[in-house]
C-alpha positions, 0 to 999 in steps of 0.5 A: 551460931558459928562452929570452928574446926581446926586442922593441924598438919603434923610431921610425918604426914599426920593430921589432927582435927578438932571440931566444933570449937568457939572462936575464943577456944580456937584463939586461946587453945590453938592459934596462940600456941601455934603462933608462939611455938609452932605447937598445939596441945590437945588430947591424944588418946587419953592424954593431953600432949603438946605436939609440933605442928607444921601448919594450922587451918581453921574453917568456920561452918554454921552447922555442928560437925558430927562424925556419926552423920556419916559425912567425911570431914573433908566433904563437910568443909569442902569449899570453906575458906581457911581462916587461919590468917584472920585468927593469926592477925588477932594474936600478937606474937609473944614469948611463950612459956613452953620450952623448945627442945632440939633432939639430936638423934641419927636419922636411920632406916627407911619407911619403904626399905627392906624389913630391917630398914623399916625396923630401924626407922620404927625404933628411932621413931619410938625413941623420939615419941618417948622423948616427946611424951616426957617433954610434953608433960614438962611444958616443953616440946621436941624438935627433930630435924627430919620432922621439922623441915625438908632435908635440903640445906639441913645443916643451916636448919639444924644450926638455927633450930639449936640456936632457938632451943632452950636446951638439947637432948642428944641420943648418941647411942650409935656414935654417929659423927653428925650427932656429935657435931650437933651436940657439940654445936649446942654447947658453944 
């Protein structure tokens, strides 16, 4: 028997690993949603939530992975081939039921800045996390541009994401001109 392990790379450098799944579980639970909407749905703590994913990797092993074995997961899958492409080829792109929501908000603060800059960044991340949690319960998923793509060519990327979104949510708290532009562009 084969066991499949899913590794999703998430915005902000996060990573979610789900182990010991069947081929069918991987296709229906991870590959199909990722191909259709660039998201995955899985347990985060006690709740199941939908989160944006940047990349999906799938590994096959003949042994079941057990965290209690003391072997780190990265060592367990070392030299294993990423089989995502094989799985993606089995999934015909379709229109997903989930709704893509573009979130307009200032990109403020600095992870490596002084204490005040770190506090500001944390505040905006917490706002986004709250929006993302609410949308996840409504068959929607949130897109915030700095979590979606590199900031080079950001204006074109923002326009494209707004066009693809079912609707937008705009946080205009700090009266940033760029946020007004994005909100206005979304109404055209």
